[in-house]
N, C-alpha and C positions, 0 to 999 in steps of 0.2 A: 926632514921629519915632517910628516903630514900634519895638517892642522888638527885633525882628530886625535892623533897620537900625542901631539904637543899639549892639547887641552887636557887629555887624560893624565899626562905626566905632571902638569901644573896642578891639577886637582889633587893628585896623590901627595905632592910636595906640600900643598896647603894643609891637607889633613894632618900630615906629619908635624908641621910647624904648630898647628893648633893643639895637638896632643902635648907638644913640648911646652907651649904657653900655659896650658892647664896645670901641668906638673910643676912648673916654676911658680905659679900662683900659690901653691900649697906649702912652699918651703922658702922662708926668707933667705937662708944661706944659698939655696939654688938660684933664687931670684937675683941676689947680688952677684953671684958668679956669672949668671947669664948676662947681666948688664955690663959687667967688666969685660966680657968677651965681644961685645958689639964693637965693630971696627969703625963705625962712624955713622953719621946721619946727615941729612940734607933737608933744608926747608924749601918747599915749593908752594907758592901761594897762587891760588886760582882766582882770577877776577872774572865775573860774568857781566859782559856788556850787552845790554838789551838795545838792539838797533832800532831806529825809527821804523814804524810800519804804517802803511796807509790803511790797513784793516786789522788792527790788533785783536779784534774779536774772532777773526778767522784764523790768523797765524801770527806767530812771533818768530823772530830769528835773532841770532846774536853770535858773539865771539867769546869763547873761553880763552883767556890769556893767562899763561902760566909764567910766573916770575920767580927767579931764584932769590936767595937771601940778600944778594947785592942789588936787587931791584931791576935786574936785567930780564927782558922778555926772552924766554928760552923755548917756548912752544906755544901753539895756539890751535884751537879747533873751532869750526863753524858748526852751529846747530840751527835746525829748522824745526819748529813745533807747530803742528796743525792738529786741532782737537786734542786727543790724548796721545798722538804718535809723535815721537821725537826721533830725528835723524841727526847724528853727529858725525862729522868727518874731520880728520886731521888735515891741517894745511900743509901744502908742499913747501919745500925750502924757499922757492921763489915767492909764494904767497905769504909765507911767514915774514920774509924780508919787507914786503909791502906793509903788513900789519905792524911790524916793529918800527918801521920808519914813521908810520902815522901816529902810533900810540906811545912810543917809548918815553917821550918827554912830557906826556900828559899825566903820568902816574909816578908817584914816589913810594918807596917802601922803607919804613924805619922799624927795625927790630931791636928790642932792648933785651 
């Protein structure tokens, strides 16, 4: 599927879900039924690490680290911001392993 068709399909599905959410908000019974049908959920926490910069007035860069509810790093993205332009790129499996090895023991996550 082309990126354009995929984007259109996702946009259509989103609009459909939002109509469903609006409907559910209007009726407590429908709302309860909706929640009863949700098959699960997952917690994902994003940490934003601001990396040291020699010229922070000109640019900043950092790593978004995504951790699951067990505190394990499951994904990461690198971002670079210069003036008002931000570029974000997902780390490859190889680079994710480096980030995981460096940061995994530095952060803990406790969810109650």
